[in-house]
C-alpha positions in Angstrom: -1.5 -6.4 -16.9 0.8 -3.7 -17.2 4.0 -5.8 -18.1 3.4 -7.6 -14.8 2.3 -11.0 -16.6 5.7 -11.3 -18.3 7.7 -12.8 -15.7 11.0 -12.6 -17.8 11.0 -8.8 -17.2 12.5 -7.9 -13.9 10.7 -5.6 -11.3 12.9 -3.1 -9.9 11.9 -1.8 -6.4 11.8 1.9 -5.6 12.6 2.8 -1.9 9.0 3.4 -1.0 7.9 -0.1 -2.0 11.1 -1.5 0.2 8.7 -0.5 3.3 6.1 -3.1 2.1 7.2 -6.5 3.2 4.0 -8.2 2.7 3.9 -6.9 -1.0 7.3 -8.1 -1.7 6.7 -11.5 -0.1 3.5 -11.8 -2.2 5.5 -10.9 -5.5 7.9 -13.5 -4.5 5.3 -16.0 -3.6 3.4 -15.3 -7.0 6.3 -14.9 -9.2 8.9 -17.4 -7.7 11.3 -17.1 -10.6 11.0 -13.5 -11.2 14.0 -11.0 -10.8 13.4 -8.4 -8.0 16.0 -6.0 -8.1 16.8 -3.2 -5.5 18.7 -0.5 -7.4 21.8 0.5 -5.2 20.3 3.9 -4.7 17.2 2.5 -3.1 19.4 0.3 -1.0 21.3 3.5 0.1 17.9 5.3 0.9 16.3 2.4 2.8 19.6 2.3 5.1 19.6 5.9 5.7 16.2 6.0 6.5 16.4 3.0 9.1 19.6 4.6 10.5 17.6 7.7 11.3 14.5 6.1 12.7 16.0 3.6 14.9 19.2 5.2 15.6 21.7 3.0 18.1 19.3 0.3 17.7 19.7 0.1 13.8 21.6 -3.2 12.8 22.8 -3.4 9.2 22.4 -7.3 9.3 18.5 -6.9 9.2 18.8 -5.3 5.7 21.0 -8.0 4.4 18.5 -10.8 6.1 15.7 -9.0 4.5 17.3 -9.0 1.0 18.3 -12.6 1.1 15.2 -13.6 2.6 13.1 -12.2 -0.2 15.7 -13.5 -2.7 16.3 -9.7 -3.9 19.2 -8.7 -6.3 20.9 -5.5 -5.5 21.8 -3.6 -8.8 25.0 -1.1 -8.9 25.0 2.3 -10.5 27.0 1.9 -13.2 28.1 4.2 -16.2 25.2 3.2 -18.3 22.7 4.4 -15.4 24.9 7.7 -15.1 24.4 8.4 -18.5 20.8 7.7 -18.2 20.3 10.1 -15.2 22.1 12.8 -17.4 19.4 12.3 -19.9 17.0 12.5 -17.4 18.7 15.7 -15.9 18.1 17.5 -19.4 14.4 16.4 -19.3 14.1 17.9 -15.6 15.6 21.1 -16.9 13.3 21.2 -20.0 10.2 20.7 -18.1 10.7 23.1 -15.1 11.2 20.7 -12.3 13.8 21.0 -10.1 16.4 18.3 -8.6 15.9 20.2 -5.2 12.4 21.1 -4.5 11.2 24.0 -2.3 10.8 22.9 1.3 8.8 24.4 3.9 10.6 26.2 6.5 10.0 23.6 9.2 11.0 20.9 6.9 15.0 22.5 6.6 16.5 20.3 9.1 17.0 16.9 7.2 17.6 14.8 10.3 13.7 15.5 11.3 12.2 14.3 8.1 11.3 10.6 7.6 13.7 9.9 5.0 16.3 12.6 5.3 15.8 13.5 1.6 15.9 16.9 0.0 16.4 16.2 -3.8 14.8 14.0 -6.4 18.2 12.6 -7.6 17.8 9.3 -6.1 14.5 9.1 -7.5 15.7 9.5 -11.0 18.8 7.2 -10.3 16.1 4.5 -9.0 14.0 4.9 -12.5 17.4 5.0 -14.8 18.6 1.8 -13.2 15.4 0.1 -14.2 15.3 1.7 -17.6 18.9 0.8 -18.6 18.4 -2.6 -17.2 14.8 -3.3 -19.2 12.8 -3.6 -16.1 9.6 -2.4 -14.8 9.8 -0.1 -11.9 7.4 -0.6 -9.1 6.8 2.9 -7.1 4.3 4.7 -5.5 6.0 8.1 -6.5 3.2 10.0 -8.7 5.8 12.1 -10.6 7.9 9.1 -11.7 4.7 7.2 -12.8 3.7 10.3 -14.8 6.7 11.0 -16.4 7.0 7.2 -17.3 3.6 7.4 -19.2 4.5 10.6 -20.8 8.2 10.0 -21.7 8.3 6.0 -22.1 11.7 6.5 -24.3 13.4 8.1 -21.2 11.7 6.5 -18.1 11.0 3.0 -17.4 7.6 1.5 -17.5 6.3 2.3 -14.0 3.4 0.5 -11.9 2.1 1.1 -8.5 1.9 -1.0 -5.5 -2.0 -0.8 -5.9 -1.6 -2.0 -9.5 0.6 -4.9 -8.2 -1.4 -5.6 -5.4 -4.5 -6.2 -7.9 -2.5 -8.5 -9.9 -1.5 -10.5 -6.7 -5.2 -10.8 -5.6 -6.3 -11.9 -8.8 -3.8 -14.8 -9.1 -4.9 -16.0 -5.8 
């Protein structure tokens, strides 16, 4: 079950998963005692996304309420995580990937993009947080899942929301 059957192993939620309230509620209902963690960078990205989307109607209290309602734990980016990101940066350099991907001309205005992202540094910081703390990363990012499978010493075990959904369905 990709480690999902081990409730003592915490799940770390990527930014893409923070949009999926029903999935998070299903995880909490199915695994009430399991730690569901939000890396600080995922929290930052989600707040930024909502600020861009909602503009003046954005209320930061909604995020705090969401975190409390679903009993999520915010996890800081500490020195160990920073060191892990540095190791990942070496991997990125060795494998010809870029921290800042090429963007088509029409996507150069960050404010017009859904998430306002131009680089993958946040993705690696989120993955590093899960790796350092011995958790499983829940992410729909294909690049992170591939890296997890090919380089398990460097990247955390990573599962998709589809895999989690199958587990939740089998438990009902």
